[in-house]
C-alpha angles and dihedrals in degrees: 000000000000123000114220124205129196122235090251091054091050091047090050092049092051090047090054092048102044134027143148126248142181114233122225101190144342132228115208099178093100135080086246111037114246134211111229095203137351130180116225112158129350109300091005108112110150116195139199099016132141127275112203120214136179116272110260095025128080136161142168108225122214121271119258112280118250116253130201088222115061094185124114107165134109118241088246090060097056093106096040125107091254138138101250094184103075111133119257102194121123112280148161111283129227136204103217119214118190114209109207096326143019089257093067109061128164124184143218110204139203131166120214090188092074111013113121109239139187089051119163127251111280096018120130128191140182104201140187111267088213091073097238093130095247113142151148104242130190121190139150093283101048149298120290133197100201127196124175138171100238118135116252120260093259097042113148096204098030091223126149119240127202108255131178139212113227133197103189146161110217145177115235137154122248117249119245116257091214127070115183122215110274093012116144108232113220125220114262128214098230090174089061136277093238129012119227100184131350145179110204130184129194132173089274108025149039111211133189114200136194102202102310094336118102107222100173135021132183110199112206096201096046093038087223140132121215123191119193146144095043133111106217140020118195123185117185114184115184094204120002141352123195129192119189120182142135090236134017122188122186118184124184111206090199122059095261131071109186121202105181132181139053122341113308124219118222121196091337090291097127133272124311116243128210127294087050113273135158111221117225 
């Protein structure tokens, strides 16, 4: 025996299974990220439910923006028994999936406030949910770790700040895979508790660090390299090494400056001969 359903029954079933929502705020102190509150229909504001994300990618979207008008009803709903105080500010948006019943929602989330758009075919990006424009971008030409100084989407002063891109090896503890009920979840330094080695770029410098010690700096404005805070510099050229400069200064801080090897030519005046001499 077949069971027939009317179009209105099918529409009602779909409506009860899928819907869209605006998200007020997220809670990331769980093994599966939760949405604190989302607004679906009038008077329907589910709270503390799971947001599902792709394995290997995670983000905490911005809170819903504050709005002067806290009114989200249609004029036709004025007399209805609705909650007319749902926020209307711009927000992340969720596709709500109801598993078995309306009381068990999960959400898939995107945020048109910050998503990079007009990307080219084949490009892939992992971008900052703050809307600064920072991203990891892959395209046909290469892979880019991109930092920039733009203010975040919800900046109150709209000022740039100096940011950096870092390639680093760190020491950090693994997070526990168990959170007990009532447990206070501590903040975690995902960027690393201590840095072993690092290459860092800013808008003005390239830095090489050993732990927290800067050992090399390229200054963009001065067009200069500075090497410091290291014990030994070794340069091994298999064929030829050329230095060209208006001025070269070599200072030995001990009382010996050793120039070892085969005869050395100075100013084209012929090779030196041991003991060390400079021909005229």
